[in-house]
PDB file of N, CA, C and O in Angstrom:
ATOM      1  N   MET A   1     168.117  17.762  48.962  1.00  0.00           N
ATOM      2  CA  MET A   1     167.011  16.823  49.009  1.00  0.00           C
ATOM      3  C   MET A   1     167.215  15.766  47.940  1.00  0.00           C
ATOM      4  O   MET A   1     167.749  16.024  46.861  1.00  0.00           O
ATOM      5  N   ILE A   2     166.777  14.592  48.275  1.00  0.00           N
ATOM      6  CA  ILE A   2     166.827  13.488  47.337  1.00  0.00           C
ATOM      7  C   ILE A   2     165.385  13.077  47.041  1.00  0.00           C
ATOM      8  O   ILE A   2     164.602  12.833  47.959  1.00  0.00           O
ATOM      9  N   LYS A   3     165.049  13.003  45.780  1.00  0.00           N
ATOM     10  CA  LYS A   3     163.715  12.570  45.384  1.00  0.00           C
ATOM     11  C   LYS A   3     163.676  11.043  45.455  1.00  0.00           C
ATOM     12  O   LYS A   3     164.529  10.364  44.883  1.00  0.00           O
ATOM     13  N   ILE A   4     162.685  10.520  46.156  1.00  0.00           N
ATOM     14  CA  ILE A   4     162.553   9.080  46.342  1.00  0.00           C
ATOM     15  C   ILE A   4     161.340   8.586  45.546  1.00  0.00           C
ATOM     16  O   ILE A   4     160.209   8.965  45.850  1.00  0.00           O
ATOM     17  N   PRO A   5     161.564   7.750  44.535  1.00  0.00           N
ATOM     18  CA  PRO A   5     160.414   7.165  43.833  1.00  0.00           C
ATOM     19  C   PRO A   5     159.608   6.306  44.813  1.00  0.00           C
ATOM     20  O   PRO A   5     160.173   5.457  45.502  1.00  0.00           O
ATOM     21  N   PHE A   6     158.306   6.522  44.874  1.00  0.00           N
ATOM     22  CA  PHE A   6     157.503   5.825  45.871  1.00  0.00           C
ATOM     23  C   PHE A   6     157.543   4.321  45.680  1.00  0.00           C
ATOM     24  O   PHE A   6     157.365   3.578  46.646  1.00  0.00           O
ATOM     25  N   GLY A   7     157.768   3.859  44.478  1.00  0.00           N
ATOM     26  CA  GLY A   7     157.852   2.423  44.212  1.00  0.00           C
ATOM     27  C   GLY A   7     159.102   1.777  44.795  1.00  0.00           C
ATOM     28  O   GLY A   7     159.181   0.552  44.893  1.00  0.00           O
ATOM     29  N   ASP A   8     160.077   2.595  45.181  1.00  0.00           N
ATOM     30  CA  ASP A   8     161.308   2.070  45.786  1.00  0.00           C
ATOM     31  C   ASP A   8     161.134   1.755  47.271  1.00  0.00           C
ATOM     32  O   ASP A   8     161.975   1.080  47.865  1.00  0.00           O
ATOM     33  N   LEU A   9     160.050   2.239  47.872  1.00  0.00           N
ATOM     34  CA  LEU A   9     159.806   2.012  49.293  1.00  0.00           C
ATOM     35  C   LEU A   9     159.036   0.711  49.497  1.00  0.00           C
ATOM     36  O   LEU A   9     158.237   0.309  48.651  1.00  0.00           O
ATOM     37  N   SER A  10     159.284   0.069  50.616  1.00  0.00           N
ATOM     38  CA  SER A  10     158.485  -1.109  50.959  1.00  0.00           C
ATOM     39  C   SER A  10     157.047  -0.654  51.207  1.00  0.00           C
ATOM     40  O   SER A  10     156.799   0.519  51.486  1.00  0.00           O
ATOM     41  N   ASP A  11     156.116  -1.580  51.105  1.00  0.00           N
ATOM     42  CA  ASP A  11     154.709  -1.238  51.356  1.00  0.00           C
ATOM     43  C   ASP A  11     154.536  -0.651  52.751  1.00  0.00           C
ATOM     44  O   ASP A  11     153.798   0.316  52.939  1.00  0.00           O
ATOM     45  N   GLU A  12     155.222  -1.241  53.727  1.00  0.00           N
ATOM     46  CA  GLU A  12     155.111  -0.764  55.104  1.00  0.00           C
ATOM     47  C   GLU A  12     155.685   0.642  55.258  1.00  0.00           C
ATOM     48  O   GLU A  12     155.072   1.495  55.900  1.00  0.00           O
ATOM     49  N   ALA A  13     156.849   0.889  54.676  1.00  0.00           N
ATOM     50  CA  ALA A  13     157.467   2.217  54.778  1.00  0.00           C
ATOM     51  C   ALA A  13     156.589   3.268  54.095  1.00  0.00           C
ATOM     52  O   ALA A  13     156.400   4.364  54.624  1.00  0.00           O
ATOM     53  N   LEU A  14     156.060   2.933  52.930  1.00  0.00           N
ATOM     54  CA  LEU A  14     155.196   3.876  52.208  1.00  0.00           C
ATOM     55  C   LEU A  14     153.933   4.166  53.018  1.00  0.00           C
ATOM     56  O   LEU A  14     153.523   5.319  53.148  1.00  0.00           O
ATOM     57  N   ARG A  15     153.333   3.134  53.549  1.00  0.00           N
ATOM     58  CA  ARG A  15     152.109   3.321  54.345  1.00  0.00           C
ATOM     59  C   ARG A  15     152.397   4.189  55.571  1.00  0.00           C
ATOM     60  O   ARG A  15     151.618   5.091  55.881  1.00  0.00           O
ATOM     61  N   ASN A  16     153.494   3.931  56.264  1.00  0.00           N
ATOM     62  CA  ASN A  16     153.839   4.731  57.445  1.00  0.00           C
ATOM     63  C   ASN A  16     154.092   6.186  57.076  1.00  0.00           C
ATOM     64  O   ASN A  16     153.668   7.091  57.795  1.00  0.00           O
ATOM     65  N   LEU A  17     154.781   6.418  55.962  1.00  0.00           N
ATOM     66  CA  LEU A  17     155.045   7.786  55.521  1.00  0.00           C
ATOM     67  C   LEU A  17     153.740   8.502  55.165  1.00  0.00           C
ATOM     68  O   LEU A  17     153.539   9.658  55.537  1.00  0.00           O
ATOM     69  N   ILE A  18     152.874   7.822  54.455  1.00  0.00           N
ATOM     70  CA  ILE A  18     151.579   8.419  54.080  1.00  0.00           C
ATOM     71  C   ILE A  18     150.760   8.716  55.331  1.00  0.00           C
ATOM     72  O   ILE A  18     150.174   9.793  55.443  1.00  0.00           O
ATOM     73  N   ASP A  19     150.711   7.767  56.278  1.00  0.00           N
ATOM     74  CA  ASP A  19     149.943   7.994  57.503  1.00  0.00           C
ATOM     75  C   ASP A  19     150.485   9.189  58.284  1.00  0.00           C
ATOM     76  O   ASP A  19     149.719  10.007  58.793  1.00  0.00           O
ATOM     77  N   GLU A  20     151.798   9.280  58.372  1.00  0.00           N
ATOM     78  CA  GLU A  20     152.412  10.408  59.073  1.00  0.00           C
ATOM     79  C   GLU A  20     152.068  11.720  58.363  1.00  0.00           C
ATOM     80  O   GLU A  20     151.779  12.722  59.017  1.00  0.00           O
ATOM     81  N   PHE A  21     152.100  11.715  57.050  1.00  0.00           N
ATOM     82  CA  PHE A  21     151.750  12.894  56.265  1.00  0.00           C
ATOM     83  C   PHE A  21     150.293  13.296  56.517  1.00  0.00           C
ATOM     84  O   PHE A  21     149.990  14.472  56.721  1.00  0.00           O
ATOM     85  N   ILE A  22     149.410  12.318  56.501  1.00  0.00           N
ATOM     86  CA  ILE A  22     147.984  12.595  56.696  1.00  0.00           C
ATOM     87  C   ILE A  22     147.741  13.212  58.070  1.00  0.00           C
ATOM     88  O   ILE A  22     146.992  14.183  58.189  1.00  0.00           O
ATOM     89  N   THR A  23     148.360  12.663  59.097  1.00  0.00           N
ATOM     90  CA  THR A  23     148.084  13.140  60.451  1.00  0.00           C
ATOM     91  C   THR A  23     148.807  14.432  60.794  1.00  0.00           C
ATOM     92  O   THR A  23     148.366  15.169  61.677  1.00  0.00           O
ATOM     93  N   ARG A  24     149.917  14.722  60.106  1.00  0.00           N
ATOM     94  CA  ARG A  24     150.714  15.904  60.469  1.00  0.00           C
ATOM     95  C   ARG A  24     150.525  17.059  59.502  1.00  0.00           C
ATOM     96  O   ARG A  24     150.269  18.185  59.930  1.00  0.00           O
ATOM     97  N   ASP A  25     150.646  16.802  58.200  1.00  0.00           N
ATOM     98  CA  ASP A  25     150.767  17.887  57.238  1.00  0.00           C
ATOM     99  C   ASP A  25     149.625  18.035  56.248  1.00  0.00           C
ATOM    100  O   ASP A  25     149.445  19.100  55.656  1.00  0.00           O
ATOM    101  N   SER A  26     148.886  17.018  56.073  1.00  0.00           N
ATOM    102  CA  SER A  26     147.993  16.953  54.925  1.00  0.00           C
ATOM    103  C   SER A  26     146.805  17.888  55.002  1.00  0.00           C
ATOM    104  O   SER A  26     146.282  18.185  56.076  1.00  0.00           O
ATOM    105  N   THR A  27     146.403  18.337  53.845  1.00  0.00           N
ATOM    106  CA  THR A  27     145.156  19.075  53.717  1.00  0.00           C
ATOM    107  C   THR A  27     144.032  18.115  53.357  1.00  0.00           C
ATOM    108  O   THR A  27     142.892  18.536  53.159  1.00  0.00           O
ATOM    109  N   VAL A  28     144.350  16.821  53.271  1.00  0.00           N
ATOM    110  CA  VAL A  28     143.348  15.790  53.015  1.00  0.00           C
ATOM    111  C   VAL A  28     142.631  15.541  54.335  1.00  0.00           C
ATOM    112  O   VAL A  28     143.159  14.868  55.220  1.00  0.00           O
ATOM    113  N   THR A  29     141.426  16.088  54.461  1.00  0.00           N
ATOM    114  CA  THR A  29     140.767  16.066  55.759  1.00  0.00           C
ATOM    115  C   THR A  29     139.484  15.252  55.785  1.00  0.00           C
ATOM    116  O   THR A  29     139.051  14.848  56.865  1.00  0.00           O
ATOM    117  N   ASP A  30     138.856  14.993  54.643  1.00  0.00           N
ATOM    118  CA  ASP A  30     137.598  14.272  54.691  1.00  0.00           C
ATOM    119  C   ASP A  30     137.774  12.843  54.186  1.00  0.00           C
ATOM    120  O   ASP A  30     138.593  12.561  53.312  1.00  0.00           O
ATOM    121  N   GLY A  31     136.974  11.955  54.769  1.00  0.00           N
ATOM    122  CA  GLY A  31     137.033  10.553  54.411  1.00  0.00           C
ATOM    123  C   GLY A  31     137.722   9.736  55.487  1.00  0.00           C
ATOM    124  O   GLY A  31     138.289  10.268  56.442  1.00  0.00           O
ATOM    125  N   THR A  32     137.655   8.426  55.303  1.00  0.00           N
ATOM    126  CA  THR A  32     138.307   7.527  56.248  1.00  0.00           C
ATOM    127  C   THR A  32     139.817   7.560  56.010  1.00  0.00           C
ATOM    128  O   THR A  32     140.292   8.081  55.001  1.00  0.00           O
ATOM    129  N   LEU A  33     140.551   6.997  56.955  1.00  0.00           N
ATOM    130  CA  LEU A  33     142.004   6.929  56.802  1.00  0.00           C
ATOM    131  C   LEU A  33     142.365   6.180  55.524  1.00  0.00           C
ATOM    132  O   LEU A  33     143.282   6.583  54.808  1.00  0.00           O
ATOM    133  N   GLU A  34     141.663   5.111  55.237  1.00  0.00           N
ATOM    134  CA  GLU A  34     141.940   4.336  54.020  1.00  0.00           C
ATOM    135  C   GLU A  34     141.661   5.171  52.760  1.00  0.00           C
ATOM    136  O   GLU A  34     142.427   5.100  51.799  1.00  0.00           O
ATOM    137  N   GLN A  35     140.593   5.950  52.752  1.00  0.00           N
ATOM    138  CA  GLN A  35     140.291   6.815  51.604  1.00  0.00           C
ATOM    139  C   GLN A  35     141.374   7.875  51.429  1.00  0.00           C
ATOM    140  O   GLN A  35     141.771   8.186  50.306  1.00  0.00           O
ATOM    141  N   LYS A  36     141.845   8.423  52.538  1.00  0.00           N
ATOM    142  CA  LYS A  36     142.917   9.420  52.469  1.00  0.00           C
ATOM    143  C   LYS A  36     144.187   8.790  51.917  1.00  0.00           C
ATOM    144  O   LYS A  36     144.861   9.388  51.078  1.00  0.00           O
ATOM    145  N   ARG A  37     144.523   7.578  52.383  1.00  0.00           N
ATOM    146  CA  ARG A  37     145.699   6.871  51.861  1.00  0.00           C
ATOM    147  C   ARG A  37     145.590   6.688  50.350  1.00  0.00           C
ATOM    148  O   ARG A  37     146.547   6.927  49.614  1.00  0.00           O
ATOM    149  N   GLU A  38     144.422   6.265  49.904  1.00  0.00           N
ATOM    150  CA  GLU A  38     144.227   6.036  48.469  1.00  0.00           C
ATOM    151  C   GLU A  38     144.383   7.321  47.664  1.00  0.00           C
ATOM    152  O   GLU A  38     144.924   7.297  46.559  1.00  0.00           O
ATOM    153  N   ARG A  39     143.915   8.446  48.210  1.00  0.00           N
ATOM    154  CA  ARG A  39     144.081   9.723  47.508  1.00  0.00           C
ATOM    155  C   ARG A  39     145.554  10.097  47.376  1.00  0.00           C
ATOM    156  O   ARG A  39     145.991  10.565  46.324  1.00  0.00           O
ATOM    157  N   ILE A  40     146.312   9.888  48.442  1.00  0.00           N
ATOM    158  CA  ILE A  40     147.741  10.199  48.389  1.00  0.00           C
ATOM    159  C   ILE A  40     148.443   9.263  47.413  1.00  0.00           C
ATOM    160  O   ILE A  40     149.266   9.708  46.614  1.00  0.00           O
ATOM    161  N   LEU A  41     148.126   7.964  47.469  1.00  0.00           N
ATOM    162  CA  LEU A  41     148.727   7.010  46.521  1.00  0.00           C
ATOM    163  C   LEU A  41     148.398   7.380  45.081  1.00  0.00           C
ATOM    164  O   LEU A  41     149.257   7.312  44.202  1.00  0.00           O
ATOM    165  N   SER A  42     147.162   7.767  44.847  1.00  0.00           N
ATOM    166  CA  SER A  42     146.759   8.180  43.507  1.00  0.00           C
ATOM    167  C   SER A  42     147.561   9.400  43.054  1.00  0.00           C
ATOM    168  O   SER A  42     147.981   9.480  41.899  1.00  0.00           O
ATOM    169  N   SER A  43     147.770  10.344  43.963  1.00  0.00           N
ATOM    170  CA  SER A  43     148.555  11.541  43.644  1.00  0.00           C
ATOM    171  C   SER A  43     150.016  11.184  43.362  1.00  0.00           C
ATOM    172  O   SER A  43     150.644  11.777  42.485  1.00  0.00           O
ATOM    173  N   LEU A  44     150.551  10.218  44.102  1.00  0.00           N
ATOM    174  CA  LEU A  44     151.921   9.759  43.841  1.00  0.00           C
ATOM    175  C   LEU A  44     152.019   9.128  42.452  1.00  0.00           C
ATOM    176  O   LEU A  44     152.969   9.383  41.712  1.00  0.00           O
ATOM    177  N   ARG A  45     151.039   8.309  42.108  1.00  0.00           N
ATOM    178  CA  ARG A  45     151.031   7.666  40.781  1.00  0.00           C
ATOM    179  C   ARG A  45     150.938   8.690  39.659  1.00  0.00           C
ATOM    180  O   ARG A  45     151.585   8.539  38.623  1.00  0.00           O
ATOM    181  N   LYS A  46     150.127   9.741  39.862  1.00  0.00           N
ATOM    182  CA  LYS A  46     149.953  10.790  38.855  1.00  0.00           C
ATOM    183  C   LYS A  46     151.150  11.735  38.795  1.00  0.00           C
ATOM    184  O   LYS A  46     151.343  12.438  37.803  1.00  0.00           O
ATOM    185  N   GLY A  47     151.951  11.749  39.855  1.00  0.00           N
ATOM    186  CA  GLY A  47     153.091  12.658  39.897  1.00  0.00           C
ATOM    187  C   GLY A  47     152.758  14.046  40.405  1.00  0.00           C
ATOM    188  O   GLY A  47     153.560  14.968  40.257  1.00  0.00           O
ATOM    189  N   THR A  48     151.586  14.210  41.003  1.00  0.00           N
ATOM    190  CA  THR A  48     151.222  15.522  41.532  1.00  0.00           C
ATOM    191  C   THR A  48     151.779  15.746  42.935  1.00  0.00           C
ATOM    192  O   THR A  48     151.788  16.875  43.425  1.00  0.00           O
ATOM    193  N   VAL A  49     152.242  14.681  43.581  1.00  0.00           N
ATOM    194  CA  VAL A  49     152.994  14.787  44.823  1.00  0.00           C
ATOM    195  C   VAL A  49     154.238  13.929  44.694  1.00  0.00           C
ATOM    196  O   VAL A  49     154.269  12.972  43.920  1.00  0.00           O
ATOM    197  N   GLN A  50     155.263  14.279  45.460  1.00  0.00           N
ATOM    198  CA  GLN A  50     156.530  13.564  45.405  1.00  0.00           C
ATOM    199  C   GLN A  50     157.069  13.366  46.810  1.00  0.00           C
ATOM    200  O   GLN A  50     156.790  14.149  47.718  1.00  0.00           O
ATOM    201  N   ILE A  51     157.840  12.311  46.968  1.00  0.00           N
ATOM    202  CA  ILE A  51     158.498  12.043  48.247  1.00  0.00           C
ATOM    203  C   ILE A  51     159.939  12.508  48.140  1.00  0.00           C
ATOM    204  O   ILE A  51     160.626  12.223  47.159  1.00  0.00           O
ATOM    205  N   THR A  52     160.387  13.224  49.153  1.00  0.00           N
ATOM    206  CA  THR A  52     161.785  13.649  49.202  1.00  0.00           C
ATOM    207  C   THR A  52     162.387  13.219  50.531  1.00  0.00           C
ATOM    208  O   THR A  52     161.681  12.995  51.515  1.00  0.00           O
ATOM    209  N   TYR A  53     163.703  13.110  50.531  1.00  0.00           N
ATOM    210  CA  TYR A  53     164.444  12.830  51.759  1.00  0.00           C
ATOM    211  C   TYR A  53     165.460  13.936  51.933  1.00  0.00           C
ATOM    212  O   TYR A  53     166.261  14.206  51.038  1.00  0.00           O
ATOM    213  N   ASP A  54     165.423  14.577  53.090  1.00  0.00           N
ATOM    214  CA  ASP A  54     166.347  15.667  53.398  1.00  0.00           C
ATOM    215  C   ASP A  54     167.515  15.087  54.189  1.00  0.00           C
ATOM    216  O   ASP A  54     167.337  14.620  55.314  1.00  0.00           O
ATOM    217  N   THR A  55     168.690  15.117  53.609  1.00  0.00           N
ATOM    218  CA  THR A  55     169.865  14.546  54.257  1.00  0.00           C
ATOM    219  C   THR A  55     170.313  15.364  55.467  1.00  0.00           C
ATOM    220  O   THR A  55     170.954  14.826  56.370  1.00  0.00           O
ATOM    221  N   ASP A  56     169.984  16.647  55.496  1.00  0.00           N
ATOM    222  CA  ASP A  56     170.356  17.485  56.644  1.00  0.00           C
ATOM    223  C   ASP A  56     169.533  17.124  57.887  1.00  0.00           C
ATOM    224  O   ASP A  56     170.076  16.995  58.984  1.00  0.00           O
ATOM    225  N   THR A  57     168.238  16.966  57.702  1.00  0.00           N
ATOM    226  CA  THR A  57     167.358  16.664  58.835  1.00  0.00           C
ATOM    227  C   THR A  57     167.083  15.171  58.980  1.00  0.00           C
ATOM    228  O   THR A  57     166.468  14.731  59.952  1.00  0.00           O
ATOM    229  N   GLU A  58     167.547  14.404  58.003  1.00  0.00           N
ATOM    230  CA  GLU A  58     167.334  12.950  57.978  1.00  0.00           C
ATOM    231  C   GLU A  58     165.853  12.608  58.107  1.00  0.00           C
ATOM    232  O   GLU A  58     165.452  11.771  58.915  1.00  0.00           O
ATOM    233  N   SER A  59     165.053  13.289  57.278  1.00  0.00           N
ATOM    234  CA  SER A  59     163.612  13.057  57.314  1.00  0.00           C
ATOM    235  C   SER A  59     163.041  13.018  55.907  1.00  0.00           C
ATOM    236  O   SER A  59     163.551  13.657  54.986  1.00  0.00           O
ATOM    237  N   ALA A  60     161.976  12.255  55.770  1.00  0.00           N
ATOM    238  CA  ALA A  60     161.261  12.157  54.501  1.00  0.00           C
ATOM    239  C   ALA A  60     160.020  13.030  54.581  1.00  0.00           C
ATOM    240  O   ALA A  60     159.480  13.276  55.660  1.00  0.00           O
ATOM    241  N   HIS A  61     159.582  13.491  53.420  1.00  0.00           N
ATOM    242  CA  HIS A  61     158.417  14.363  53.373  1.00  0.00           C
ATOM    243  C   HIS A  61     157.703  14.165  52.041  1.00  0.00           C
ATOM    244  O   HIS A  61     158.320  13.805  51.038  1.00  0.00           O
ATOM    245  N   ILE A  62     156.414  14.401  52.046  1.00  0.00           N
ATOM    246  CA  ILE A  62     155.619  14.376  50.815  1.00  0.00           C
ATOM    247  C   ILE A  62     155.280  15.818  50.461  1.00  0.00           C
ATOM    248  O   ILE A  62     154.729  16.556  51.278  1.00  0.00           O
ATOM    249  N   TRP A  63     155.615  16.210  49.233  1.00  0.00           N
ATOM    250  CA  TRP A  63     155.383  17.574  48.750  1.00  0.00           C
ATOM    251  C   TRP A  63     154.511  17.528  47.501  1.00  0.00           C
ATOM    252  O   TRP A  63     154.595  16.586  46.713  1.00  0.00           O
ATOM    253  N   THR A  64     153.682  18.537  47.326  1.00  0.00           N
ATOM    254  CA  THR A  64     153.036  18.689  46.019  1.00  0.00           C
ATOM    255  C   THR A  64     154.078  19.255  45.063  1.00  0.00           C
ATOM    256  O   THR A  64     155.032  19.905  45.490  1.00  0.00           O
ATOM    257  N   THR A  65     153.896  19.009  43.791  1.00  0.00           N
ATOM    258  CA  THR A  65     154.842  19.555  42.819  1.00  0.00           C
ATOM    259  C   THR A  65     154.812  21.081  42.866  1.00  0.00           C
ATOM    260  O   THR A  65     155.825  21.731  42.609  1.00  0.00           O
ATOM    261  N   GLU A  66     153.660  21.649  43.193  1.00  0.00           N
ATOM    262  CA  GLU A  66     153.553  23.112  43.316  1.00  0.00           C
ATOM    263  C   GLU A  66     154.394  23.614  44.487  1.00  0.00           C
ATOM    264  O   GLU A  66     155.079  24.630  44.361  1.00  0.00           O
ATOM    265  N   GLU A  67     154.353  22.921  45.622  1.00  0.00           N
ATOM    266  CA  GLU A  67     155.179  23.313  46.764  1.00  0.00           C
ATOM    267  C   GLU A  67     156.661  23.266  46.406  1.00  0.00           C
ATOM    268  O   GLU A  67     157.423  24.161  46.771  1.00  0.00           O
ATOM    269  N   LEU A  68     157.062  22.227  45.696  1.00  0.00           N
ATOM    270  CA  LEU A  68     158.465  22.113  45.294  1.00  0.00           C
ATOM    271  C   LEU A  68     158.859  23.249  44.363  1.00  0.00           C
ATOM    272  O   LEU A  68     159.972  23.765  44.459  1.00  0.00           O
ATOM    273  N   ARG A  69     157.971  23.647  43.467  1.00  0.00           N
ATOM    274  CA  ARG A  69     158.251  24.743  42.535  1.00  0.00           C
ATOM    275  C   ARG A  69     158.422  26.075  43.257  1.00  0.00           C
ATOM    276  O   ARG A  69     159.218  26.916  42.838  1.00  0.00           O
ATOM    277  N   ARG A  70     157.675  26.263  44.341  1.00  0.00           N
ATOM    278  CA  ARG A  70     157.707  27.541  45.063  1.00  0.00           C
ATOM    279  C   ARG A  70     158.880  27.655  46.036  1.00  0.00           C
ATOM    280  O   ARG A  70     159.120  28.727  46.591  1.00  0.00           O
ATOM    281  N   MET A  71     159.600  26.578  46.243  1.00  0.00           N
ATOM    282  CA  MET A  71     160.738  26.632  47.170  1.00  0.00           C
ATOM    283  C   MET A  71     161.823  27.527  46.613  1.00  0.00           C
ATOM    284  O   MET A  71     161.987  27.631  45.397  1.00  0.00           O
ATOM    285  N   PRO A  72     162.564  28.173  47.497  1.00  0.00           N
ATOM    286  CA  PRO A  72     163.672  29.018  47.041  1.00  0.00           C
ATOM    287  C   PRO A  72     164.670  28.210  46.213  1.00  0.00           C
ATOM    288  O   PRO A  72     164.909  27.030  46.473  1.00  0.00           O
ATOM    289  N   LYS A  73     165.237  28.864  45.228  1.00  0.00           N
ATOM    290  CA  LYS A  73     166.216  28.215  44.365  1.00  0.00           C
ATOM    291  C   LYS A  73     167.311  27.593  45.229  1.00  0.00           C
ATOM    292  O   LYS A  73     167.789  28.211  46.180  1.00  0.00           O
ATOM    293  N   GLY A  74     167.694  26.393  44.896  1.00  0.00           N
ATOM    294  CA  GLY A  74     168.728  25.696  45.648  1.00  0.00           C
ATOM    295  C   GLY A  74     168.143  24.699  46.625  1.00  0.00           C
ATOM    296  O   GLY A  74     168.621  23.567  46.704  1.00  0.00           O
ATOM    297  N   SER A  75     167.110  25.092  47.381  1.00  0.00           N
ATOM    298  CA  SER A  75     166.520  24.163  48.337  1.00  0.00           C
ATOM    299  C   SER A  75     165.637  23.144  47.644  1.00  0.00           C
ATOM    300  O   SER A  75     165.332  22.098  48.217  1.00  0.00           O
ATOM    301  N   GLN A  76     165.223  23.434  46.420  1.00  0.00           N
ATOM    302  CA  GLN A  76     164.356  22.521  45.704  1.00  0.00           C
ATOM    303  C   GLN A  76     165.141  21.538  44.835  1.00  0.00           C
ATOM    304  O   GLN A  76     164.557  20.625  44.251  1.00  0.00           O
ATOM    305  N   ASP A  77     166.427  21.715  44.747  1.00  0.00           N
ATOM    306  CA  ASP A  77     167.235  20.822  43.918  1.00  0.00           C
ATOM    307  C   ASP A  77     167.149  19.412  44.462  1.00  0.00           C
ATOM    308  O   ASP A  77     167.552  19.150  45.596  1.00  0.00           O
ATOM    309  N   CYS A  78     166.632  18.516  43.665  1.00  0.00           N
ATOM    310  CA  CYS A  78     166.453  17.149  44.088  1.00  0.00           C
ATOM    311  C   CYS A  78     167.325  16.239  43.246  1.00  0.00           C
ATOM    312  O   CYS A  78     167.466  16.420  42.036  1.00  0.00           O
ATOM    313  N   GLN A  79     167.897  15.272  43.904  1.00  0.00           N
ATOM    314  CA  GLN A  79     168.634  14.234  43.226  1.00  0.00           C
ATOM    315  C   GLN A  79     167.781  12.985  43.261  1.00  0.00           C
ATOM    316  O   GLN A  79     167.043  12.764  44.221  1.00  0.00           O
ATOM    317  N   THR A  80     167.872  12.177  42.243  1.00  0.00           N
ATOM    318  CA  THR A  80     167.202  10.883  42.250  1.00  0.00           C
ATOM    319  C   THR A  80     168.254   9.846  42.554  1.00  0.00           C
ATOM    320  O   THR A  80     169.309   9.816  41.920  1.00  0.00           O
ATOM    321  N   PRO A  81     167.967   8.982  43.535  1.00  0.00           N
ATOM    322  CA  PRO A  81     168.985   7.993  43.919  1.00  0.00           C
ATOM    323  C   PRO A  81     169.308   7.038  42.787  1.00  0.00           C
ATOM    324  O   PRO A  81     170.143   6.149  42.948  1.00  0.00           O
TER     325      PRO A  81
END
């Protein structure tokens, strides 16, 4: 996995990734879509969630730092581009 700093993404790419996360994986369930986006952005700024890119599956994902910590050794190894 490669850790992707959220500031390296275009506004459109970041918004699309956040929207996909909200609709597919997120436990962020209350509020408008815009409120949910703001919560995820706030979490990215605080560092409580991180964006990763998996080169094997060629997909990006948003993880909480706790989820990353609980991953089996080796699968959590992240490189920063």
